[in-house]
C-alpha positions in Angstrom: 89.4 106.0 105.4 92.7 104.3 106.4 91.7 100.6 106.5 94.5 98.3 105.2 93.7 94.6 104.9 97.2 93.6 103.8 98.2 90.8 106.2 101.2 90.5 108.4 102.8 87.5 106.7 105.4 85.0 107.8 107.8 86.7 105.3 106.2 90.1 105.5 108.0 92.0 102.8 108.6 89.4 100.1 105.9 87.9 97.9 106.1 86.0 94.6 105.2 87.5 91.3 103.9 84.5 89.2 103.9 86.2 85.8 107.3 84.9 84.7 106.0 81.3 84.7 103.5 82.0 81.9 104.0 85.4 80.4 106.3 88.1 79.0 109.7 86.4 79.3 109.7 84.0 76.4 108.4 80.5 76.3 106.2 79.6 79.3 107.6 77.1 81.9 106.3 73.6 81.4 103.2 73.1 83.6 104.6 70.2 85.7 107.8 72.2 86.4 105.8 75.4 87.2 103.6 73.5 89.6 106.6 72.1 91.5 108.1 75.5 91.7 105.0 77.2 93.1 104.7 74.5 95.8 108.4 74.8 96.6 107.8 78.5 97.1 105.0 77.9 99.5 107.0 75.3 101.3 110.0 77.6 101.8 107.9 80.4 103.3 106.3 82.5 100.6 102.7 83.4 101.6 101.8 86.0 99.0 101.3 85.0 95.4 100.5 87.6 92.7 98.9 86.7 89.4 96.6 88.5 86.8 93.9 88.0 84.2 96.5 89.2 81.6 99.3 86.8 82.3 99.2 84.1 79.6 95.7 85.2 78.7 94.4 83.5 81.9 96.8 80.6 81.9 98.7 81.9 84.9 95.5 81.9 87.0 94.8 78.4 85.8 98.3 77.4 86.8 97.9 78.8 90.3 94.7 76.8 90.6 96.4 73.6 89.7 99.5 74.2 91.8 98.2 75.8 95.0 94.5 75.7 95.5 94.6 72.5 97.4 96.5 74.6 100.0 94.3 77.7 99.8 94.3 78.4 103.5 98.1 78.7 103.5 98.6 81.9 101.4 97.4 85.3 100.4 96.1 85.5 96.8 96.3 88.6 94.6 95.1 88.9 91.1 94.2 91.7 88.7 91.6 92.9 86.3 91.1 95.6 83.7 93.8 94.5 81.3 93.5 91.4 79.3 94.3 89.7 76.0 91.3 89.8 73.6 91.6 88.3 70.1 95.4 88.4 70.4 95.5 92.1 71.4 96.0 93.8 74.8 92.8 95.5 76.0 92.4 98.0 78.8 88.8 98.2 80.0 87.8 99.6 83.4 84.1 99.7 82.9 82.2 98.4 85.9 80.4 95.6 84.1 83.6 94.4 82.4 85.5 94.3 85.7 82.8 92.3 87.4 82.7 89.9 84.5 86.5 89.5 84.7 86.3 88.8 88.4 83.8 85.9 87.8 86.2 84.5 85.2 89.2 84.9 87.5 87.4 83.1 90.3 86.5 80.2 88.0 90.1 79.9 86.7 91.5 80.1 90.2 89.1 77.5 91.5 88.1 79.7 94.4 85.2 81.8 95.6 87.4 84.6 97.1 90.4 86.6 96.0 92.2 88.3 98.9 93.4 91.3 96.9 92.1 92.3 93.5 93.8 95.1 91.6 92.8 97.3 88.7 95.7 96.4 86.5 95.7 99.7 84.6 93.5 102.8 84.8 91.2 103.1 81.8 91.6 106.7 80.5 88.0 106.6 79.3 86.5 105.6 82.6 86.6 107.7 85.8 88.6 106.0 88.4 85.7 106.3 90.9 83.5 104.2 88.6 86.1 101.4 88.4 86.7 101.6 92.1 83.0 101.5 92.8 82.7 98.3 90.8 85.5 96.7 92.9 83.8 97.9 96.0 80.7 96.0 95.0 82.8 92.9 94.7 84.1 93.5 98.3 80.5 93.8 99.5 79.6 90.5 97.7 82.5 88.8 99.4 84.2 87.9 96.1 87.3 89.9 96.9 88.8 91.0 100.2 90.4 94.2 99.3 91.0 96.6 96.4 94.4 97.4 94.8 95.5 99.7 92.0 98.5 99.3 89.6 100.7 101.9 87.9 98.6 104.9 88.9 99.6 108.3 90.1 99.2 109.7 93.6 96.3 111.8 92.5 94.5 108.8 91.0 95.2 106.9 94.2 93.6 109.6 96.3 90.6 109.9 94.1 90.0 106.1 94.3 90.6 106.0 98.0 87.9 108.6 98.5 85.5 106.2 96.8 86.5 103.2 98.8 89.6 102.4 100.9 92.5 101.1 98.8 94.6 98.5 100.4 97.6 98.3 98.0 99.2 100.2 95.1 101.5 98.2 92.9 104.0 99.9 90.7 107.5 99.2 89.3 110.1 100.2 91.8 113.8 99.5 91.9 117.1 101.4 92.0 116.7 102.1 88.3 113.0 102.9 88.3 112.5 105.7 90.9 109.2 107.1 89.7 107.3 106.2 92.9 109.6 108.5 94.8 108.0 111.5 93.1 104.7 111.2 94.9 103.2 107.7 95.3 105.4 106.4 98.1 104.4 109.4 100.2 100.7 109.1 99.2 100.8 105.4 100.3 102.3 106.3 103.7 99.7 109.1 104.1 96.8 106.8 103.4 98.1 103.7 105.1 98.2 101.9 101.7 100.7 99.1 101.2 103.1 99.8 98.3 103.8 96.6 96.3 107.0 96.9 94.2 107.0 94.8 91.1 110.2 94.3 89.1 112.4 95.2 92.1 115.3 93.6 90.4 115.0 95.9 87.4 113.6 93.2 85.2 116.5 91.0 86.0 119.2 93.6 85.3 120.3 94.0 88.9 120.7 90.3 89.3 123.6 90.4 86.8 122.1 87.6 84.8 121.7 89.6 81.5 125.2 90.2 80.1 124.0 91.5 76.7 120.9 91.9 74.5 121.7 88.5 73.0 120.7 86.9 76.4 117.1 87.9 75.7 115.2 85.3 73.7 112.4 85.8 71.2 109.2 86.7 72.9 110.8 88.4 75.8 109.1 91.8 76.5 112.5 93.3 77.4 113.4 93.3 73.7 110.9 96.1 73.3 112.1 98.1 76.4 114.5 100.9 75.6 116.8 100.3 78.5 117.7 96.9 77.1 118.3 98.0 73.5 121.6 98.4 71.7 121.8 102.1 72.4 121.1 102.1 76.1 122.0 98.7 77.5 125.8 99.0 77.2 125.7 102.2 79.2 123.5 100.5 81.8 125.8 97.5 82.0 128.7 99.9 83.0 126.9 100.5 86.3 126.8 96.8 87.3 130.5 96.3 88.1 130.5 98.6 91.1 127.0 97.4 92.1 128.2 93.8 92.2 131.3 94.9 94.2 129.1 96.5 96.8 127.1 93.3 97.2 130.2 91.3 97.5 131.6 93.6 100.1 128.6 93.3 102.4 128.2 89.5 101.9 125.1 89.2 99.8 124.2 88.5 96.2 123.4 91.4 93.7 119.7 90.3 93.7 119.6 90.4 97.5 121.2 93.8 97.6 118.7 95.2 95.1 115.7 93.8 97.1 117.1 94.9 100.4 117.5 98.5 99.0 113.8 98.4 98.0 112.6 97.1 101.4 114.6 99.9 103.2 112.7 102.7 101.4 109.5 102.6 103.4 107.8 100.7 106.2 104.9 100.3 103.8 106.7 98.3 101.1 106.3 94.7 100.0 108.4 93.5 97.0 107.2 90.8 94.6 110.2 89.6 92.5 109.3 87.1 89.9 111.4 84.1 88.8 111.3 80.8 87.1 113.9 79.1 89.3 113.5 77.7 92.8 117.1 78.6 93.7 116.3 82.3 92.9 113.1 82.1 95.0 115.2 81.0 97.9 117.8 83.7 97.3 115.1 86.4 97.0 113.3 85.3 100.1 116.4 85.6 102.2 117.0 89.2 101.2 114.9 90.6 104.0 117.5 89.3 106.4 120.0 91.8 105.2 120.1 95.1 107.0 121.8 97.9 105.0 123.9 100.6 106.6 122.9 104.2 105.6 126.4 104.6 104.0 125.6 101.6 101.7 122.2 103.0 100.8 123.9 106.3 100.0 126.4 104.6 97.7 123.6 102.8 95.8 121.5 105.9 95.5 124.5 107.8 93.9 125.4 104.9 91.6 122.0 104.0 90.1 119.2 106.5 89.9 117.0 108.2 87.3 119.9 110.4 86.2 122.5 107.6 85.8 120.3 105.0 84.1 120.1 105.3 80.3 116.8 105.2 78.5 113.1 105.3 79.5 111.6 102.2 81.1 108.8 101.8 78.6 108.5 102.4 74.8 106.0 105.0 73.6 103.1 102.5 73.3 103.7 101.1 76.8 104.0 104.5 78.3 100.5 105.4 77.1 99.1 102.5 79.2 100.2 103.9 82.6 99.1 106.8 84.8 102.3 107.1 86.9 104.3 110.3 87.5 107.3 110.9 85.3 110.5 112.8 86.1 110.9 116.1 84.2 
């Protein structure tokens, strides 16, 4: 089973993660401004928009509806199920009946009868992956979704799910400072003809150079709970940025474009979905696929920022329990 329904898009390797507009990075963007930003993204060439049930407890899907659904034929729509906010608490539930119920709610919020790519946002440790995948396969048969994706799972889980039904995409965090996919999932995706979708390819904004200290993170920003941004680890990580910025300057691109270009050079199967609140950053990110990196530059970057030079784990203990990805020993 090698079917892959991920489209060849106008900007084939850069999509837009919509989470930042409603979720995780402090106060949500005002609706009118967010609607303008999403339409500006579509106008400038983005054709792949990624949202989820979790983001803003459904508000991000509602935003995508208000902003873009009058232009539904112009873009590829991805959303996610299996992780949501229930009574103010995050809930991971991969039971078939729950996933189908969430899909119906997503379709309603998005104002559509079809989601092009629907991910299992997190693997439920209490539900066999084959059961969750089987429920999503039913949604494919019913025409409610076009393809199945998985998020933050291991190569083994991917293969188990793919044996149940072809998986089109695997989404996981991947950047210079989060190399876990290199352990096994990048290779598994290539073997199975599965598109690898890299979220947080800018290392949650770190590689853009915008976060000079922990004081730049406002209340409600999820990075306040991530070890790499805390008082112990962030000063050590900031020490890596000077040379990284110099490399970007020397080859004539921005730090964000350098980070994205590095990700896109790692596999022919990769799509990156940086998220941002700013139209200017959307333009900057979209242009990153125009930069071709020399092998010597890639080698410099690999030596500078990797799992051995970055200080701190990417998730705290509670967040780590939510994922199924491989870890470096």
